[in-house]
Legacy VTK file of the C-alpha trace (Angstrom):
# vtk DataFile Version 3.0
C-alpha trace
ASCII
DATASET POLYDATA
POINTS 411 float
82.322 82.037 85.157
78.959 82.190 86.348
78.182 85.987 87.194
74.982 86.655 89.154
73.657 88.618 92.175
73.794 86.460 95.304
70.667 88.224 96.874
67.599 89.389 95.327
67.234 92.322 97.576
70.003 94.355 98.959
70.798 94.211 102.842
72.399 97.028 104.979
75.828 96.564 106.526
75.646 94.195 109.543
76.117 96.243 112.782
74.917 94.050 115.687
77.498 91.993 117.551
76.569 89.009 119.767
80.133 88.975 120.980
82.264 91.912 121.536
85.313 90.482 119.790
83.495 88.985 116.960
82.548 90.731 113.681
78.964 91.796 113.514
76.353 89.035 113.145
75.652 87.913 109.603
79.191 88.161 108.098
79.899 84.353 108.414
76.601 83.533 106.500
77.347 85.892 103.757
80.801 84.452 103.437
79.573 80.913 103.290
77.378 81.756 100.268
80.674 82.165 98.369
79.696 85.341 96.457
79.641 88.963 96.963
76.388 90.150 98.894
74.173 93.054 97.510
74.539 95.983 99.785
72.189 98.831 100.326
73.861 102.260 101.225
72.247 104.867 103.517
72.552 107.375 100.425
69.969 105.292 98.415
72.725 103.544 96.031
73.313 99.768 95.901
76.604 98.112 95.779
78.452 95.117 96.931
79.945 93.471 100.132
82.867 91.216 100.004
83.402 88.768 102.936
85.742 86.165 101.815
89.620 86.550 102.280
90.305 85.456 98.628
87.924 88.089 97.394
88.911 90.908 99.581
92.626 90.440 98.865
91.963 90.266 95.263
90.118 93.682 95.307
92.473 95.538 97.373
95.208 94.668 94.832
93.078 95.595 91.706
93.643 98.868 90.221
90.264 98.681 88.610
88.861 99.882 91.851
89.281 103.428 92.893
90.076 104.564 96.428
88.713 108.328 95.721
86.348 108.603 98.510
84.410 111.347 96.486
83.234 108.666 94.119
82.081 106.104 96.772
78.914 105.688 98.944
79.411 105.222 102.400
78.029 102.121 104.152
77.593 104.078 107.517
77.572 107.753 108.154
81.107 108.970 107.854
82.760 112.532 107.229
80.427 114.685 105.050
81.982 115.981 101.812
82.028 119.618 100.808
82.113 120.355 97.270
85.521 121.322 96.157
86.586 121.266 99.678
90.517 122.357 99.877
90.789 120.503 103.162
90.950 117.140 101.121
94.338 118.069 99.983
96.993 115.829 101.382
94.467 113.100 102.471
96.220 110.582 100.309
94.423 107.370 101.649
91.507 108.572 99.649
93.371 109.243 96.309
94.407 107.252 93.353
97.685 107.440 91.410
99.429 109.541 90.536
98.338 111.737 93.434
98.492 108.949 95.846
101.875 107.725 94.600
103.634 111.020 95.059
102.469 111.335 98.722
103.169 107.749 99.467
106.799 108.042 97.920
107.492 111.154 100.003
106.186 109.565 103.258
107.282 105.940 102.978
110.925 106.774 103.827
109.900 108.287 107.047
108.195 105.019 108.060
110.600 102.275 107.118
111.132 99.481 109.515
114.797 100.724 110.136
113.466 104.262 111.118
110.646 102.888 113.404
113.240 100.495 115.117
115.055 103.593 115.997
112.155 104.805 117.981
112.069 101.745 120.081
113.919 103.206 123.072
111.494 106.126 123.177
108.411 103.718 123.014
109.844 101.551 125.877
110.319 104.777 128.000
106.846 106.051 127.128
105.384 102.632 128.089
107.371 102.273 131.296
106.589 105.581 132.264
102.771 105.209 131.959
103.027 101.836 133.895
104.908 103.607 136.627
102.190 106.171 136.907
99.469 103.348 137.090
101.464 101.429 139.885
102.037 104.659 141.874
98.334 105.700 141.451
97.125 102.243 142.423
93.772 100.433 141.300
91.352 100.600 140.018
91.935 102.620 136.934
90.364 103.228 133.373
93.146 101.465 131.171
92.028 103.692 128.235
92.593 106.801 129.870
95.802 105.888 131.777
97.533 103.754 129.077
95.915 102.746 125.778
95.236 106.346 124.645
98.353 108.345 126.096
100.978 105.857 124.890
100.261 106.183 121.139
99.346 109.804 121.527
102.712 110.619 122.886
104.585 108.528 120.416
102.980 110.236 117.507
103.469 113.497 119.130
107.302 112.893 119.396
107.492 111.601 115.853
105.647 114.274 114.198
106.861 117.159 116.492
103.504 118.032 117.922
103.027 119.410 121.541
101.732 116.798 123.809
100.132 119.184 125.832
97.646 119.927 122.956
96.464 116.154 123.189
93.225 117.022 124.803
92.137 119.329 121.860
93.185 117.035 118.914
91.811 113.814 120.904
88.522 115.540 121.230
88.186 116.481 117.542
89.232 113.256 116.424
86.528 111.608 118.806
83.904 113.924 117.061
85.045 113.120 113.617
84.937 109.222 114.320
81.432 109.257 115.794
78.464 107.785 113.921
75.763 110.054 115.381
77.164 113.456 114.835
75.492 116.201 113.171
76.970 117.557 109.997
77.797 120.859 111.751
79.848 119.087 114.470
81.694 117.194 111.846
82.674 120.295 109.955
83.479 122.153 113.062
85.883 119.444 114.303
87.469 119.040 110.967
88.100 122.865 110.657
89.465 122.971 114.080
91.981 120.203 113.531
92.820 121.845 109.947
93.577 125.169 111.609
95.373 123.501 114.303
97.801 121.475 112.032
98.222 124.479 109.666
99.369 126.353 112.678
101.861 123.604 113.142
103.120 123.985 109.687
103.701 127.731 110.149
105.577 126.969 113.486
107.959 124.459 111.810
108.672 126.962 108.923
109.713 129.538 111.470
111.617 127.259 113.733
112.588 123.915 112.238
113.195 120.854 114.530
114.318 117.350 114.074
110.861 115.970 113.747
108.901 114.438 110.691
106.623 117.405 110.248
109.467 119.875 110.003
111.399 117.688 107.826
108.422 117.678 105.210
108.126 121.378 105.704
111.665 122.004 104.852
111.662 119.458 101.821
113.911 116.886 103.525
114.858 114.028 101.229
112.936 115.634 98.149
115.614 117.319 96.368
117.715 114.226 95.728
114.743 112.752 93.893
113.881 115.771 91.969
110.515 116.250 93.567
109.023 119.419 94.632
108.407 120.034 98.403
104.653 119.724 99.540
102.826 123.026 99.640
101.667 124.322 103.056
98.138 123.191 102.114
99.502 119.723 101.466
101.453 119.477 104.524
98.514 120.332 106.725
96.400 117.589 105.033
99.273 115.128 105.310
99.869 116.098 109.145
96.363 115.892 109.942
95.909 112.495 108.649
99.199 111.189 110.231
98.057 112.778 113.627
94.729 111.321 113.640
95.656 107.719 112.347
98.666 107.718 114.430
96.980 107.900 117.870
93.396 106.688 117.147
93.900 103.218 115.729
96.640 102.086 118.139
94.763 103.541 121.017
91.834 101.293 120.333
93.914 98.210 119.652
95.617 98.497 122.993
92.292 98.921 124.758
90.354 96.300 122.963
93.323 93.828 122.857
93.789 94.001 126.550
90.063 93.427 126.998
90.300 90.480 124.843
93.415 89.005 126.673
91.744 89.480 130.080
88.546 87.725 128.671
91.088 84.753 127.791
93.323 84.433 130.746
95.160 81.480 129.298
96.049 83.631 126.234
97.238 86.427 128.382
99.549 84.118 130.580
101.259 83.085 127.273
101.950 86.688 126.276
103.065 87.412 129.890
105.349 84.359 130.025
106.703 83.638 126.883
108.275 86.955 125.492
108.937 85.060 122.011
105.311 85.155 121.349
104.917 88.848 121.313
105.138 89.134 117.477
102.587 86.300 117.073
100.263 87.883 119.614
100.188 91.185 118.019
99.435 89.577 114.520
96.713 87.455 115.875
95.099 90.192 117.948
95.159 92.363 114.870
93.492 89.561 112.935
90.923 88.464 115.540
89.799 92.061 116.558
90.123 94.039 113.265
89.042 97.338 114.522
88.360 98.759 110.974
84.793 97.487 111.562
83.210 98.868 108.545
85.736 97.684 105.916
87.355 99.205 103.181
85.431 101.061 100.327
86.325 101.144 96.816
84.525 102.200 93.511
84.747 100.195 90.389
86.249 102.265 87.504
84.941 99.837 84.871
82.918 96.585 84.815
84.638 93.881 86.961
83.822 90.345 87.619
84.913 89.480 91.151
83.334 86.935 93.911
80.647 85.492 91.412
79.267 88.782 90.342
79.765 91.624 87.776
80.199 94.894 89.552
79.289 97.622 87.131
81.372 100.877 86.552
80.691 103.462 89.363
79.249 100.853 91.875
80.828 100.985 95.239
82.249 97.749 96.975
82.886 97.226 100.646
85.601 94.915 101.565
85.051 93.473 105.020
88.529 93.131 106.607
87.004 91.803 109.703
85.158 88.887 107.821
88.191 88.215 105.701
90.146 87.698 108.781
87.785 85.056 110.231
87.675 83.053 106.949
88.276 79.512 107.875
89.969 78.712 104.490
93.002 80.394 105.578
92.759 80.447 109.414
91.772 77.197 111.036
89.293 77.669 113.980
89.192 81.491 113.084
86.847 82.415 116.022
89.435 81.325 118.627
92.047 83.621 120.003
95.275 81.719 119.547
98.576 83.820 120.321
100.788 80.929 118.974
98.928 81.030 115.528
100.840 82.452 112.588
98.451 85.170 111.524
100.914 87.177 109.362
98.697 87.071 106.378
95.636 88.988 108.123
94.355 92.008 106.230
93.995 94.163 109.232
96.293 96.730 107.787
94.766 96.366 104.314
96.786 95.086 101.265
98.063 96.630 98.032
99.181 100.079 97.287
97.092 101.429 100.284
98.308 99.181 102.871
98.599 101.213 106.241
101.881 103.243 106.098
102.195 103.176 109.804
101.967 99.607 110.423
105.383 98.961 111.521
105.208 101.817 114.234
101.890 100.305 115.482
103.292 96.806 115.655
106.189 98.125 117.858
104.067 99.958 119.976
101.868 96.856 120.577
104.757 94.341 120.718
105.943 96.634 123.492
102.746 97.449 125.447
101.043 94.406 125.666
103.826 92.154 127.338
104.954 94.990 129.660
101.604 95.629 130.951
100.708 91.945 131.741
104.212 91.427 133.265
104.020 94.591 135.614
100.449 93.696 136.702
100.112 89.807 136.615
96.766 90.094 138.395
95.419 92.505 136.125
91.606 91.861 135.545
88.459 93.751 134.661
86.970 95.964 137.476
83.335 95.627 136.397
81.282 92.663 134.693
82.092 92.107 131.101
78.676 93.400 130.059
79.368 96.724 131.562
82.413 97.353 129.310
81.227 100.274 126.925
82.031 99.353 123.441
82.733 101.602 120.588
80.225 100.143 118.174
78.966 103.911 117.747
82.335 104.802 116.219
84.085 104.249 112.723
86.973 102.660 114.573
85.980 99.899 117.043
87.353 99.486 120.567
86.214 100.401 123.889
85.441 103.813 125.266
86.653 102.626 128.849
88.186 99.757 130.290
87.855 99.678 133.924
90.664 97.365 135.434
91.975 96.467 138.741
94.972 94.368 140.215
96.347 93.226 143.542
98.856 95.481 145.106
102.244 94.261 145.960
LINES 1 412
411 0 1 2 3 4 5 6 7 8 9 10 11 12 13 14 15 16 17 18 19 20 21 22 23 24 25 26 27 28 29 30 31 32 33 34 35 36 37 38 39 40 41 42 43 44 45 46 47 48 49 50 51 52 53 54 55 56 57 58 59 60 61 62 63 64 65 66 67 68 69 70 71 72 73 74 75 76 77 78 79 80 81 82 83 84 85 86 87 88 89 90 91 92 93 94 95 96 97 98 99 100 101 102 103 104 105 106 107 108 109 110 111 112 113 114 115 116 117 118 119 120 121 122 123 124 125 126 127 128 129 130 131 132 133 134 135 136 137 138 139 140 141 142 143 144 145 146 147 148 149 150 151 152 153 154 155 156 157 158 159 160 161 162 163 164 165 166 167 168 169 170 171 172 173 174 175 176 177 178 179 180 181 182 183 184 185 186 187 188 189 190 191 192 193 194 195 196 197 198 199 200 201 202 203 204 205 206 207 208 209 210 211 212 213 214 215 216 217 218 219 220 221 222 223 224 225 226 227 228 229 230 231 232 233 234 235 236 237 238 239 240 241 242 243 244 245 246 247 248 249 250 251 252 253 254 255 256 257 258 259 260 261 262 263 264 265 266 267 268 269 270 271 272 273 274 275 276 277 278 279 280 281 282 283 284 285 286 287 288 289 290 291 292 293 294 295 296 297 298 299 300 301 302 303 304 305 306 307 308 309 310 311 312 313 314 315 316 317 318 319 320 321 322 323 324 325 326 327 328 329 330 331 332 333 334 335 336 337 338 339 340 341 342 343 344 345 346 347 348 349 350 351 352 353 354 355 356 357 358 359 360 361 362 363 364 365 366 367 368 369 370 371 372 373 374 375 376 377 378 379 380 381 382 383 384 385 386 387 388 389 390 391 392 393 394 395 396 397 398 399 400 401 402 403 404 405 406 407 408 409 410
């Protein structure tokens, strides 16, 4: 195997998009080179960028790469790290085994397909209620505020046992955490506020249990039979914070950006509206086509590893571009076309391997319900502004639209 650098000088992570639905410019060129690209990080370190599906898939399944975020450089400005920060406890997506394994095992039973299907009546009721409110208020409206954000927020609140009336606070703190242009003090303040809020919820569940997920974890549900110790309050706070933030932020942006994409491809929207049997395919294709984790997945090599035609040295950071991998023509013919009849089930929008998204079944059910219901209720739904005036979330860690002004014809 020939192992060499594909670039004599490192490049920064591509950021500019020529099309709001495509990955940033430059990924296709890097992928065609057939090797990892040399990547320069804002902290001055140099690592690697993977863009081919085969390479991204392989790295995410390789335990020679660590998910520990304290080891890695960030390709963009992300959450600052405080030394010995106790608020990292429970944030299992940035951990390796055995810590990651313990958290994942405790939580996985709460996110099985069977349990998620049990939420379907609640999801349908929530979606219908917000569509009713949109119809009652009438056009125009901001779809993000009226539908895309509140639907997953209410779902995750019901699942965790979080008071929905607190949504303005936790949504505001999350918005700050995900911003790329925030000052360090702002990020710390938002993280501390979220931590204190969830810590208060944990204390409340300990005093007065309910049937929701957070309370079940607080009181050690499902742990005794496995001989596992219940999570500490510190761990519960970290886990609860992660589930609350991830549970509403990612799905909200898929609903907003996904609707924008469908309205920009009216033939595809018509298929989703008129052919219910395509709902599953449509959701998987939108996940592939849009891939809102716009800056990829970051790992650090534990040892020297050969991958994608290069030798990654121990300690170097590797960024796997999920968006580029999901546009790889070797797996997805005509990858830049949105085709809701496509079988896109092999996409990597939820990652792969041991860190694959825990809440993927819930997110899929929300989208399978929301997209067809929205398009059927408002068959004339369309943008209320020129496409160029839709504000994009290219200034956030999770891509999407800040607002989506829409209108429709009253019946």
